[in-house]
N, C-alpha and C positions, 0 to 999 in steps of 0.2 A: 271593644270586646268584639269577636266577632259572632255571629250567630250560628247556634248549634244545627247543622244542617240532620234530618232526617231520611234516612235512606229508603228506609222501608214502612210500607202501612202497618200503622200501629192501632191500639185501639188507644180512643181519645173521652176520654169521660170529663164530661162539661155536665155543672149545677147550676142550677135556674133557679131562684126566689122572685117574689114579689109579695109585696102588702100594700100596693096601694092598686086605684083603680080596676077595681073586680081581678084580682090575683091571676085567677085561672085562666079566664085571657087570655091576661099578659102573659103566661107560662105558653098558652098553647100559640100566641103571635110568637113568639121567640124562636119555638120546636118550629112552627113554618116558617122563618127566617133560614135559620141555621140545615133544615132540611132542604132548600133552593141553593146551598153553596156547593160550587161544583167542586171544591177544594174538601168536603166531605162527603162520604159514602157510606152506605151501609147504614142506616138509621137503627136503635133503639132506643126505647123510653120504659121511663119507671110510671108505677103510681104517681098519684100526688100522695102528699103527706101536709098536714096543717101543725101548725107547730106557734108555739108562743116568741115572740121578739127578745133579741139577746141583749138588745140593747134597751134603750129605754120605756118602760111597760107602757107608757100611754099613747103606745102603737099598736095597730091592728095587726094582728097575730099574719104568719107568715105562708103561702103556701109555696112549697119546694118539691122539684124534682130533678131529674137526672137523664140526661142521654146520653148515647154511645157512638160513636162515627169512628169509622176507616178513615186514618190521614197520613199523609208522608209529608206535611207539612211543619216550619220550624217552629216551634212553641211561640217565637216572637210574633209569626205573623200570625198564628191562631189567636194570640192572643189580640192582635189588631183587630181582626174582624170582632173578635167579642166586642169589643170597645164600640166599636162603629154600628155594630146590632143594636148595643144599649144607648149610645147618642142617638138612634135612629127610630126608636120607640119613647125617648123624651127624659133620658134619665141624666138629672143636674148632679154636677160635683158636689156634693157636702165635706167641707169642715168636720163634723159629727160624727165619729165610727160608729157603725151598726145603726146609721139612723134609717128610717122606711123609706121605700126605693120601689120602684115602678118598677124597675129587674132590674135584678143581678145574673150576671154570668160569670161563672166562675172555671178555671179549669182545673178539675180533681186529679187526675191522672192522666196518663200518657203513656201507654205499654210501660217499660221499666224506666224510663229517665227521670233521672235525679236531676234536678235546673235547679240554680239561685242565679238569682241576679237583682240588684234594687229593684225591678217593676216587676219581676217573676219570680215564683217558687212552686214547682213543681218532685213531688205532690203536694198539693195545695196544705200550707203547714199547718192547720188546725183539723182537716177533713179526719184522722182517727178520734177526736174529742167530742163528734156533730153525728148523730143518729139523722137528724133531716141532711145531710150529704152523705150518712155511710147507709141507710136502709133503705133509699131510692137507688144508689149503684149494688146494694145485694137485689133487688128486684130484676137488676138486666144482665149480672153474672154470681152466683152464688160464693165463686170463688175466685173472688178480685182479691189479687194482694196489691196492698200500697208498699211500695219500697220503702226499706229503713225502721218500717212501722208494723207489718204482719199481714196477716190474712182479715178482711172488713168486717168477716162474720165473726169472730175472734175478738176483734176489738168494742162493734158496739154493744158489747156486756158491758164493757166500763165504760161506756160514754160521759163524757161532764153534764150535755144536755139530751136529758131523754124522753122530755114531755113532749109527745109527738103524734099522730094519729094519722093512718093513714085512711085516705078520703076513698069513700066506694063512688064510684060513677065519677070522679070528680067533682062529689059535692062537696062544698062548705061544713065546716064540723063546729060544734064549740067547743076550742081546748080550753 
């Protein structure tokens, strides 16, 4: 399959999460790595949020945030950059779905692109169901639209995973 070409700079929303080894530190490291990439410009970031794990309940809570950049790279090239950052930060591949992780970087939205391959789906396939994804992107853009789903501000009202707390000054709480 040929790479999808992105001709214009678009808003790229990346979700970032961690529940290992001081998650707030891990999120800040990931944001620093992303902000140093020449291919991503004009960063905006959200507040940090804490939520229980979706997977096994014996894990630590997750801390999540989102960043938005302007980019004209192909979705596949962006995915490759994100996987390289995850690897450099110590993320190991796991066979267990929703296992704990030192860092998780996901493309949530990329302008109005709708993209399906075996390795990448844009918009993120579950974004519309998860407050820990929608609330951070709403911090960045209250009018953000998720192609084929609707406005995030409307979708967040019917999220399946709503137990979430916005952190003040990025301090961890007890969710």
